[in-house]
C-alpha positions in Angstrom: -18.2 11.8 30.6 -17.4 10.7 27.1 -19.5 7.5 27.5 -22.5 9.9 28.0 -22.2 11.9 25.7 -21.7 9.2 22.9 -25.0 7.3 24.4 -26.5 10.9 24.1 -25.9 11.3 20.6 -26.8 7.8 19.0 -24.3 5.2 20.4 -25.5 2.2 20.9 -24.6 -0.5 23.8 -20.4 -1.4 23.5 -20.3 1.8 21.8 -21.7 0.5 18.4 -22.6 3.0 16.0 -26.4 3.2 15.2 -28.1 4.7 11.6 -30.9 6.1 12.0 -34.1 4.8 9.5 -33.6 6.1 5.9 -35.7 8.4 4.4 -37.3 7.3 1.2 -35.3 7.1 -2.1 -37.7 9.4 -4.1 -36.8 11.9 -7.0 -35.2 14.9 -6.4 -35.3 18.2 -8.2 -32.1 19.5 -9.8 -29.4 20.3 -7.3 -31.3 19.2 -4.2 -30.3 16.4 -1.5 -28.9 13.3 -2.3 -30.6 9.9 -2.1 -29.7 7.7 0.4 -26.4 5.3 -0.4 -28.7 2.1 -0.4 -27.7 -0.4 -3.3 -24.0 -2.4 -3.5 -21.7 0.1 -5.4 -20.4 -1.7 -8.5 -16.6 -2.9 -9.2 -14.7 -1.5 -12.0 -11.4 -3.2 -11.5 -9.5 -5.2 -14.2 -8.6 -8.8 -13.6 -5.6 -9.8 -11.3 -2.7 -10.3 -13.1 0.4 -12.3 -12.5 2.4 -8.7 -11.5 -0.6 -8.1 -9.3 -0.8 -11.2 -7.4 0.9 -11.6 -4.0 1.7 -15.0 -2.7 2.7 -16.9 0.7 5.6 -19.2 0.7 3.2 -22.3 0.8 1.3 -20.7 -2.4 3.9 -20.5 -4.6 5.5 -23.8 -3.5 2.2 -25.3 -4.2 2.0 -23.7 -8.1 5.7 -24.6 -9.0 4.5 -28.4 -7.6 1.9 -28.1 -10.2 4.3 -26.8 -13.1 6.7 -30.0 -12.2 3.7 -32.4 -12.1 3.0 -31.1 -15.7 5.8 -32.3 -16.7 8.3 -28.9 -16.5 11.6 -30.3 -15.3 12.9 -28.5 -12.3 16.5 -27.9 -14.4 14.5 -26.4 -17.4 13.0 -24.2 -14.8 16.2 -23.2 -13.0 18.0 -22.6 -16.3 15.2 -20.2 -17.4 15.0 -18.3 -14.3 18.6 -18.0 -14.1 18.6 -16.7 -17.9 16.2 -14.0 -17.3 18.1 -13.0 -13.6 21.2 -12.7 -15.9 19.8 -10.8 -18.6 19.0 -8.1 -15.9 22.5 -8.2 -14.2 24.2 -7.6 -17.7 21.7 -4.8 -18.2 22.3 -3.0 -14.9 26.5 -3.8 -15.2 27.2 -3.8 -19.3 31.3 -3.3 -18.6 32.4 -6.8 -19.0 35.5 -6.1 -16.7 33.2 -5.9 -13.6 33.9 -8.4 -11.0 31.2 -10.3 -9.7 31.6 -12.6 -6.5 28.3 -15.0 -5.9 27.5 -16.4 -2.0 25.5 -19.9 -2.7 23.7 -21.7 -0.7 22.6 -25.6 -0.8 19.5 -25.5 -2.1 17.8 -24.4 -5.5 18.5 -20.5 -4.9 21.9 -21.7 -5.0 21.4 -23.5 -8.0 20.2 -20.3 -9.7 23.0 -18.7 -8.2 25.6 -21.1 -10.1 23.7 -20.9 -13.2 24.2 -17.2 -13.0 27.7 -17.4 -12.3 28.0 -19.7 -15.4 26.4 -17.7 -17.8 28.3 -14.7 -16.4 31.4 -16.4 -16.9 30.7 -17.6 -20.5 30.0 -13.9 -21.4 33.5 -12.9 -20.4 33.2 -11.6 -16.8 35.3 -12.2 -13.8 33.4 -14.4 -11.2 34.1 -15.9 -7.8 32.3 -18.0 -5.5 31.8 -19.0 -2.2 30.3 -21.8 -0.6 30.6 -23.8 2.2 28.1 -26.1 2.4 28.9 -30.0 2.4 25.4 -31.7 1.5 23.8 -29.2 -1.2 21.0 -30.3 -3.2 21.4 -32.8 -5.8 21.0 -30.5 -8.7 23.0 -27.7 -7.3 26.0 -30.0 -6.6 25.5 -31.0 -10.7 25.8 -26.8 -11.4 28.5 -26.5 -8.8 31.0 -29.4 -10.3 30.3 -28.2 -13.8 31.0 -24.3 -12.8 34.5 -25.8 -11.1 35.2 -27.5 -14.4 35.0 -24.2 -16.1 38.0 -23.2 -13.7 35.7 -20.5 -11.6 37.4 -20.0 -8.5 35.7 -21.5 -5.4 36.2 -20.3 -1.9 35.2 -21.8 1.8 35.0 -18.1 3.1 34.0 -14.6 2.0 37.7 -13.7 1.7 37.9 -14.7 -1.9 35.0 -12.1 -2.8 36.1 -9.0 -0.9 37.7 -7.4 -4.0 34.6 -8.1 -5.9 32.7 -5.1 -7.8 29.2 -6.8 -6.8 28.0 -9.4 -4.6 25.2 -12.0 -5.6 23.1 -13.4 -2.7 22.2 -16.8 -3.5 22.0 -18.2 -0.1 18.6 -19.0 0.9 15.2 -18.3 -0.7 11.7 -18.5 -0.2 10.7 -20.8 2.8 13.4 -20.1 5.0 11.5 -20.7 8.6 14.7 -20.8 10.7 17.0 -18.2 12.2 20.5 -17.4 10.8 23.1 -18.2 13.2 26.5 -19.0 14.1 28.5 -19.1 10.8 25.8 -17.9 8.5 25.1 -14.9 10.7 28.5 -13.9 10.8 28.8 -14.4 6.8 25.8 -12.2 6.8 26.8 -9.5 9.0 30.1 -9.4 7.0 28.4 -9.2 3.9 26.5 -6.1 5.3 29.3 -4.4 6.3 30.8 -4.0 3.0 30.5 -1.1 0.4 29.8 -3.6 -2.8 26.1 -3.8 -4.2 24.5 -6.9 -3.2 21.8 -8.8 -5.7 19.6 -11.0 -3.8 17.8 -13.8 -5.8 14.2 -14.4 -4.9 14.7 -12.7 -1.2 17.1 -11.2 0.7 18.7 -14.3 2.4 17.2 -14.2 6.1 13.9 -12.8 5.4 10.8 -14.7 6.7 9.0 -15.1 3.1 5.6 -14.1 4.4 5.9 -11.6 7.2 9.2 -10.0 5.8 10.3 -10.3 9.3 14.3 -10.8 10.2 15.3 -14.2 10.8 18.3 -13.5 13.4 20.1 -12.0 11.0 19.3 -10.7 6.8 21.3 -9.9 3.8 20.7 -6.2 3.1 20.5 -6.1 -0.7 20.5 -3.1 -2.9 18.3 -4.7 -5.5 16.1 -7.9 -5.3 14.9 -10.4 -8.1 12.0 -11.9 -6.9 11.2 -15.0 -8.8 7.4 -16.1 -10.4 5.0 -14.0 -8.4 5.3 -11.2 -5.7 5.8 -12.7 -2.2 4.2 -11.3 0.8 8.1 -10.0 2.3 7.7 -7.2 -0.4 5.2 -5.5 0.8 5.7 -5.5 4.8 7.2 -2.3 6.0 9.7 -3.9 8.0 11.3 -5.6 5.0 12.0 -2.5 2.9 15.2 -1.7 4.9 16.8 -5.2 3.2 15.0 -5.5 -0.1 16.7 -2.4 -1.8 15.1 -1.8 -4.9 13.0 -4.8 -6.6 11.8 -6.2 -9.5 9.8 -9.3 -10.8 11.6 -12.3 -12.8 8.4 -13.3 -14.9 8.8 -17.1 -15.6 5.9 -17.8 -17.6 3.5 -19.2 -15.3 0.1 -20.1 -16.5 -3.0 -18.7 -15.5 -4.9 -21.7 -14.6 -2.1 -22.8 -12.4 -2.3 -19.5 -10.1 -6.2 -19.7 -10.1 -5.7 -23.6 -9.1 -4.2 -23.0 -5.9 -5.5 -19.1 -5.4 -8.8 -19.5 -6.6 -10.6 -17.6 -9.5 -12.5 -15.3 -7.0 -10.0 -12.4 -5.3 -11.7 -12.8 -2.1 -9.3 -13.2 1.0 -6.2 -12.7 -1.5 -3.4 -9.7 -1.3 -2.9 -8.3 -4.6 -0.6 -5.4 -5.3 -1.9 -2.1 -6.6 -0.9 -1.5 -10.3 -1.0 1.7 -12.7 -4.0 -0.1 -14.7 -5.9 -0.7 -12.2 -5.4 2.7 -10.6 -6.5 4.3 -13.7 -9.2 2.2 -14.5 -11.0 3.4 -11.3 -10.7 7.2 -11.9 -14.1 8.9 -12.6 -12.8 9.5 -16.2 -13.8 10.4 -18.9 -16.7 12.7 -17.8 -19.7 12.5 -20.2 -19.7 15.6 -22.8 -23.3 17.2 -21.0 -22.0 16.7 -17.4 -22.5 19.5 -14.8 -21.3 20.0 -11.5 -24.1 18.2 -9.6 -23.3 15.2 -11.3 -19.5 15.3 -10.1 -20.3 14.6 -6.8 -20.4 16.9 -3.7 -18.1 16.9 -1.2 -18.4 18.2 2.4 -15.3 18.3 3.8 -15.1 18.8 7.8 -11.1 20.0 9.6 -9.3 22.5 10.7 -9.2 24.4 14.3 -7.7 27.3 15.4 -4.5 25.2 16.7 -4.6 23.4 12.8 -6.0 26.0 10.2 -3.4 24.9 7.8 -4.4 21.0 7.8 -8.1 22.2 6.4 -6.5 24.2 3.6 -4.2 21.3 2.6 -7.4 18.7 2.5 -9.3 21.4 0.9 -6.9 22.2 -2.0 -6.2 18.6 -2.4 -10.0 17.7 -3.0 -10.1 20.4 -5.6 -7.7 18.9 -7.1 -9.5 15.7 -7.5 -12.0 17.6 -9.8 -14.7 17.0 -7.7 -17.8 19.0 -8.8 -18.4 21.0 -5.8 -16.5 21.1 -2.5 -18.3 22.5 0.8 -15.6 23.2 3.8 -16.7 23.2 7.3 -14.7 24.6 9.8 -14.7 27.1 13.2 -16.3 30.6 12.0 -12.8 32.6 12.9 -11.1 30.2 10.0 -13.5 31.3 7.3 -11.7 34.4 5.7 -8.2 32.4 6.0 -9.9 28.9 4.3 -11.5 31.8 1.3 -8.1 33.0 0.4 -6.7 29.9 -0.2 -9.5 28.1 -1.6 -11.4 30.6 -3.2 -13.6 28.3 -5.1 -15.0 26.1 -2.3 -18.3 27.1 -0.8 -16.8 27.7 2.9 -19.1 27.1 6.0 -18.7 28.8 9.5 -19.4 26.5 12.3 -19.9 27.3 15.7 -16.6 27.0 17.7 -15.4 26.3 21.1 -13.5 28.9 23.0 -10.5 27.0 22.0 -11.3 27.5 18.5 -12.7 24.0 17.4 -15.5 23.1 15.7 -18.4 22.6 18.5 -21.0 21.1 16.5 -22.9 20.9 14.0 -26.1 23.7 13.2 -29.3 22.6 12.8 -29.8 23.9 9.1 -26.9 21.8 8.2 -28.3 19.3 5.9 -26.0 16.4 5.4 -28.3 14.9 2.7 -27.0 17.7 0.1 -23.4 16.4 -0.1 -22.7 13.0 -1.9 -19.6 11.9 0.4 -18.7 13.8 3.8 -14.6 13.6 4.8 -13.7 14.6 8.4 -10.5 14.2 10.8 -7.5 16.8 9.4 -6.9 19.0 12.3 -10.1 19.1 14.4 -8.3 18.1 17.4 -10.3 16.0 20.2 -13.1 18.2 20.8 -15.8 17.4 18.3 -17.1 14.6 19.4 -20.7 15.1 18.8 -19.6 16.3 15.2 -18.2 12.7 14.7 -21.0 11.1 16.6 -23.8 12.8 13.8 -21.5 11.9 11.1 -21.5 8.4 11.7 -25.5 8.4 12.1 -25.9 10.0 8.7 -26.5 8.1 5.7 -23.6 9.6 3.9 -20.4 7.6 2.7 -17.9 8.5 5.2 -13.9 8.8 5.1 -12.3 9.4 8.7 -8.8 10.5 9.6 -6.7 11.9 11.7 -8.7 13.3 15.0 -12.0 12.0 13.5 -10.1 8.4 14.1 -8.9 9.7 17.4 -12.2 10.9 18.5 -13.7 7.2 17.2 -11.3 5.3 19.1 -12.5 6.5 22.5 -15.5 4.3 22.1 -15.2 0.6 23.5 -15.5 -1.2 20.4 -15.1 0.3 16.9 -18.2 -1.4 15.0 -19.8 0.4 11.8 -21.6 -2.6 10.2 -24.5 -0.2 11.2 -23.9 2.5 8.6 -26.3 2.0 5.5 -23.4 3.5 3.5 -19.5 2.9 2.8 -17.0 4.1 6.0 -13.8 4.5 5.1 -10.7 5.1 8.0 -7.4 6.2 7.4 -5.1 5.0 10.4 -1.4 5.8 10.5 0.1 2.7 13.1 -0.5 4.8 15.8 -4.1 5.5 15.1 -4.4 1.9 14.6 -3.5 0.7 17.7 -5.5 3.2 19.5 -8.8 1.8 17.2 -8.2 -1.7 17.8 -6.0 -2.4 20.3 -6.6 -6.0 20.2 -4.8 -6.5 16.9 -1.6 -7.2 17.4 1.6 -8.7 15.6 4.3 -7.8 13.0 1.9 -9.2 10.1 0.3 -5.4 8.7 -1.6 -6.9 6.2 -3.2 -9.6 8.5 -3.9 -6.7 10.9 -5.4 -4.6 8.1 -7.9 -7.5 6.8 -9.1 -8.3 10.7 -9.5 -4.7 11.2 -11.8 -4.5 8.3 -13.9 -7.6 9.2 -14.3 -6.4 12.9 -15.2 -3.1 12.2 -17.4 -3.3 8.8 -14.7 -0.2 7.3 -12.7 -0.3 4.7 -9.4 0.3 6.4 -6.6 2.3 5.0 -3.9 1.2 6.7 -0.9 3.9 6.2 2.8 3.4 5.6 5.6 2.9 3.3 3.3 0.5 1.6 -0.5 1.4 2.2 -2.7 -1.6 2.9 -6.4 -1.1 2.0 -8.4 -4.0 3.4 -12.0 -4.8 2.1 -14.6 -5.8 5.2 -16.3 -8.4 3.6 -14.5 -9.9 0.9 -11.2 -10.1 3.0 -8.8 -8.7 0.1 -6.3 -6.5 0.8 -4.3 -4.5 -2.0 -1.3 -3.2 -1.5 0.5 -0.1 -3.1 4.0 -1.2 -4.4 5.7 1.9 -4.4 6.5 5.0 -2.9 8.8 7.6 -1.0 10.2 8.7 2.2 9.7 12.1 0.8 6.2 11.7 2.3 7.0 11.1 5.7 6.0 14.9 6.3 3.1 16.5 8.2 0.3 17.1 5.9 0.5 14.8 3.6 -2.1 12.4 5.3 -4.2 15.7 5.2 -3.8 15.6 1.4 -4.7 11.8 1.2 -8.2 12.4 2.9 -8.6 15.3 0.6 -8.6 13.5 -2.6 -9.9 10.4 -1.2 -13.0 12.3 -0.6 -13.3 14.1 -3.7 -12.7 10.9 -5.8 -15.2 8.8 -3.7 -17.8 11.5 -4.4 -17.5 11.7 -8.0 -17.0 7.6 -8.0 -20.0 7.2 -5.6 -22.7 8.6 -8.2 -20.5 6.7 -11.3 -21.1 3.5 -9.2 -17.2 2.8 -8.8 -16.6 1.0 -5.6 -15.0 2.5 -3.0 -12.2 0.3 -2.4 -11.4 1.0 -6.3 -11.7 4.8 -5.7 -9.2 4.0 -2.6 -6.5 2.3 -4.7 -6.4 5.2 -7.3 -6.2 8.0 -4.6 -3.2 6.0 -2.8 -1.4 5.2 -5.9 -1.9 9.0 -7.1 -0.8 10.4 -3.9 2.2 8.4 -3.9 3.0 8.9 -7.5 2.9 12.6 -7.1 5.2 12.0 -4.2 7.5 10.0 -6.2 7.8 12.5 -9.1 8.4 15.8 -6.5 10.9 14.0 -4.8 12.7 13.0 -8.2 12.7 16.9 -8.9 13.2 18.4 -5.4 14.8 15.5 -3.4 13.5 13.8 -0.5 14.1 16.7 1.7 12.1 19.1 -0.5 8.3 17.4 -0.8 6.7 19.5 1.9 2.6 19.1 1.9 2.6 22.6 -0.4 4.6 21.5 -2.7 2.7 17.9 -3.0 0.0 19.2 -3.5 1.1 21.4 -6.6 2.2 18.1 -8.0 -1.2 16.4 -7.8 -2.0 17.9 -11.3 1.1 17.5 -13.5 1.2 13.9 -12.1 -2.1 12.8 -13.1 -1.6 14.1 -16.8 1.5 11.8 -16.7 -0.6 9.0 -15.4 -2.9 9.1 -17.9 -0.7 9.6 -20.8 
């Protein structure tokens, strides 16, 4: 029955959406139907910086190898890195009576820790070291010998560190692939049971650099100093419980060395969304002589008798985005409710089922009059015909929530036949329903594969939202958010923001992936500011909408 319904509404074989022939792109009178979106949309993003680059262990090792091949001594780089870590440690703990315990491994991560121990000792801090490895690397062994000569106590077990105020984890850093077992696992387990803050160098010991997976046992750090360039582990949700807060320790890697390993193109790369990139993608400033029809017209299809609030929240967020015109299509019975909450929107009452869901789009609803269409929040799974009609349109489309659940009912999500961009915003459960063939723990690669196979821009939600482009293979990750956003309605707000910004950006030829980054960044920053004022328990979705514009003002200041 479901398959038959889709086929009747323009779904091709294997469930692929088929776009109709496009009407001619003729000049249109003021305020009339928008032209088809035919040409590639231009990007405006600033070039990647060392702060935005995300690397694998192999890539970071290759970049460091170039530094050493060019003449940078390994010992000199270790001194530089450890010196900068020490500066940050002292800023965090300026009281010279703070006692530091350092857990030292056999490799260069342990060498970094030993140099930090030496520098803290020279600045008058009490320092003790735990190290139980018989055959450390030569440079690490040299540093250990010198630190011993200074009278710093060394212990073979953790008991000597039990009375420390702060522990520094220098066991293992980048590139660890084997699981921690036996004595090492027991050591890490003991550390995690202590109440002292733990500062990890490069990565918490026991985390896989590329996937963030726990290798048997991992240190639960309070703070992590990431060395050089950001590693992929920092952008996997599974690693967040172990990373604590994070900062990058820059040691001045030449851009030429980064580009020699990663290439000059961003295609296929993982990149962090930065504040500069997010602000650059906002449709600002506006021309002095602009008018509302030049600032985009969003059609938002949302809500049902069961979920009326979803339409209101998404509409309020779209309004905050600054979109020139906002039309909200809801079941006829919700019109007065939505008008009362969003009086500046054009509210369209649509035919509804007896259960109170949108039944279908009326014949006189001309979709070409809108710059962008966003659909899904609160729809219920009933409006199959609505989603099919939207996929046949030539408008840029944002699908969320029940829009995704309806789309997931086709055998294969393939939207490459659409003439305009499609943005899908699944949370992990919706993602699994849309792309059941994509399994594994690496969510960045999952998002990349989903974008490639579907032809859509994928916004995979989570603590670290990942945005994947279907043709370039680039994945952008939001580096910071808050668990305060783990509330019903937060996703509806993102949909409204994204639709409103995309409507404005499309007319200004800002790429949809750039707009997606701006929306995700703004949404997360609003959550962070609200949580700062109201705690993580006080950021309901209505409160979040009230923080959108104050946060934007702060972002632009």
